[in-house]
N, C-alpha and C positions, 0 to 999 in steps of 0.2 A: 923496528919495522921501517921499511924504505918505500919510496914512491914506486908504483902507484897505490900500494896497499894503505898508505896513510891518507889517501884521498876519500872524502865522504861519499861521493857518487860511486866510485869504484867499490867501496865497501858494501853499499846498498845493493848494487847490481850483482856483485859476486855472491852474496847470500841468496838473492832471488834466483839466480841461475842454478845454484847448487841445490836449492830446495823446490824448484819447479813452479814458481809463481812469477808474476810480472809486476812491474812498478809503473804506476801512472805518472806521466810527465804532464803536469797541469799548467797550462799557459794562463798567466794572470796579467791583469792590466791596472789593477788598483788595490788599495788596502783591503777592500772587502774580499777580493779573490784570494789574497794571501791568508787572511783569517779563515776563510772557508776551507781551504786545503789543510791548514794546521789543525783546525778543530775536527775535521773529518778524520784526519790521520790519528789524532789522539783518541778519539772515540772508538775508532776501529782497531787501535793498536797496530797501525799499518805504517810501513815506511812510505815515503813519497818523494817526488821531485817537483819543486816549484820552478816553473820556467817563465822567462821573459824574452822578448825580442829586442833587437837593437833599438827599436822605437823607445823603449823604456829608458835606456841610457841617455838618449837625447831629449826626451820629453820630460822625464821626471828626475833624471840625473843620479849622481853618486849617493846623495843622502837617502833617496828612496831605496836604492839597491842595498845599501847598508842596513836599512830598516828590515828589508826582506830577509837578509842573511842572518841578522841578529835574532829575528823572530823564529826563523826556521831552525837555527842551531840551538835555540833555547827550548825548543819543544821537547816533550817527554818521550818522543819516538824519533827515529832517524829521518831527517828531512834534509835534502841537499838543494842547492840553488844553481840552476843551469841557464846559460844563455843559448837560445835556440836560433838557428839559421843566421849566423853571422856571415853575411854575403860579401860585404865590402871590406877589402883589406884594411882600410882606415878604421873600420869598426872593430876589427880583430885587435888592432893595436890598442885602441881605447879599452876594449874588454880586458886585456891583460893587465890593466891598471886597476880593475875593479875586483872585488872579493868573491868572484864566482867560484863554485866548486868544479864546474865543468862548462865547456863551451863547444857548441857545434860549429865547426869551421866549414862553411858551405862553399866549396870550390867548384860548384857546378857551372860557373861561368867559364871555367878554363877547360882546355883539353885534358884528357886523362893523364897524360905525362906532366903537363903543367900543374894540374891539381895535386898530383903525387908530390912533386917537388915543393909546392907551396905549403901543403899540409904538413909535410915532414919537418919543415923549418919551424912551424908553429908548435908542433908537438914537443920539440926539443926545448923551445923557449918557455912553453907553458909548464913543463915539468919542473923547472926551476922555481915556479910559484905554487907547486903542488896542485895544479889544475889538470884534469884529464880532458881528453879531446874526443868528440864524436865527429865523424865526417861522413860525407855522402859520395858514393861513386856512381856516376850516372846522373840523371836529373829527373825529378818528378814534375808532372804537369800540375797546373792549377795554382791557386793563390789563397791566402787566408789573411785575416786581420793581423796587422803587424808586419806583414811581408809585402815588398813591392811586387807588382805584377810585371814580370819581365817579358812575358809573351814568348818564352823560349820553348822549343820542342822537347818532348820527353826523350831521354836516353836511358835505356834499361841497363841494369847491372848485369854483367856477365859472370856466371859462376866460374868460368875458365880463367878469369883474370883477377878475381877478388882476393885470392890468397896472396898474390904478388903485391897488390895494393896495400894490404895489411902489413906485409913484411917491409915494404919500402917506406911506409909512413910511420909505423909504430903507433897508430891510433888505438884507442881503447874500446870504442864502440862504433858500430857501422849502421848507417841508415841506407838500406838498399832501395833501389827503384825497380819494381816488378809489376807495374800496372796500378800501383796505389796513387791517389790523386789528392792534392791539397784542396781543401774546400769541398763543396758538394760534388758527389760523384755523378757522372752522366747516367742516363737511364740504364737500369740493370744493376747498378751499384757495384760494390766490391765483388760480389759473387760473380759478376760478368767480367769485370776488368782485371782482377788479380790473375797473374800467371803463377799459380800455386806451384807448378813443377819448377819454375825458375827460382822461387823462394826456397823450395826444398833443396835445390842444387847449391844455392848460396850457403845455406846453413851447413850442408854436408862438406863444403869446401873449407869453411872456417868454423868448425863446431865449438871452438873455445871462445869465440868473440861474441859478446852480447849484441844482438841486433835490436834496432830501434824502428818502431812502426810509425811512420808519418802517413797522414791521409786516413783519418778515422771518423769522418763526418759525412753521412751517417754510417755506422758500422754495427752490424748485429752482434749480439753476445757470442753467437756461434762462430763468427768470423774472427773475433778477438781470440777466442780459445783455440781456433785452428792455427792462428799465427803463432801462438805460444808453443805449439808442438813443433814449430819450425824455427825456433831460436829467438823469437821476439821476447826480450826481457824488459824493454821500456816501451810503453804504448802511450803516445801523445794524446792528450785530450784538450780540446779548446772549446769550440762552439757547443758540442754535445752536452757538456756538463754545466754550461752557463746559460743555456737557452731559457730555462724556467726562471732563472734569476733576472735575465734581461726583460722578460715579459712582465714579471712582477714589478720591476722598477718602472717600466713604461706605463703600466696600468695604475700605479699608485703614487707616482711622483708628485701629483697635485693634491693627493688626499691625505697623506701621512706627514707627520713631522719628520725632518731629516734623520733624527736619531732613530726613530722607529723604522723608517725606511731602510736604513743601513742594518739595523739589528735583524730585522726579519729577512732582508735580502741575503745576508750572510748565512742564515739558517737554511734558506731554500737552496742556495748555491752548495752548501755543505752536504745536504742530503743527496744531491746528484753525484758528488765526489765519492761519498760513502757507497753509493750503489755500485759505482764502477770498481771500487776497491774489492767489493764482493765478487765481481765478475773476474777480475784479475787474480783473485786468490791470495791477495796480500793481507787480508784481515787476520789479525792475531799473530802476524809474523814479526812484529817489532819486539 
């Protein structure tokens, strides 16, 4: 078996795409988040993706990432570890020295031509390390925890050029921009802002490429399932699955011993991840 079929993220996504369910990409920031995703995945017998931002590389460093990878790869179900939204070229260089299964190379700062050239080079180098690459063509509005707010305008993905971008770069997964927004949606939510016809056109142009949904807070179960009919195989989850955990920590940090706070916090966090696994249809697929 050769690359990319030897890659853990690729294996997880390929099975999901073939069998018609989606994988949650769960953004974590601490050990409790890591444990919550793994416990949810094992209880649900579901594959999963644990995601971190470049913030984790700088704030917690290589030892913490190694802990995540070892914990994920030791689970009784398939779990991969992904670096999301690697915007700065220097962070990409650093990421290639870390044991990630996959990296999102975010070239949205560049023009489309520059982005293509930049991403193509990273894809080639990452392949030597058995790392698969997700990329973005266009640019999404908004910001979320762990990402810098660059204040840049949205650029939507064109169904007419997306196949050329895939061919030129060799990326394995694509994050399209079709009105989806990082962070809270403006009034009307995704139902108002998503350009569903654009997303359908993108999927039609590249039906064999797993698509990645960014901008899921808040997002109804119905919209999640709609996106899955249009090629979304990885659906990122950040604030939505950790809000109850954050509220619990805030309400109880001065009332409980730290051990109890952590134990109960992981359980609350895990329940929300389990619920989403049910929505994505990944329960029992491991």
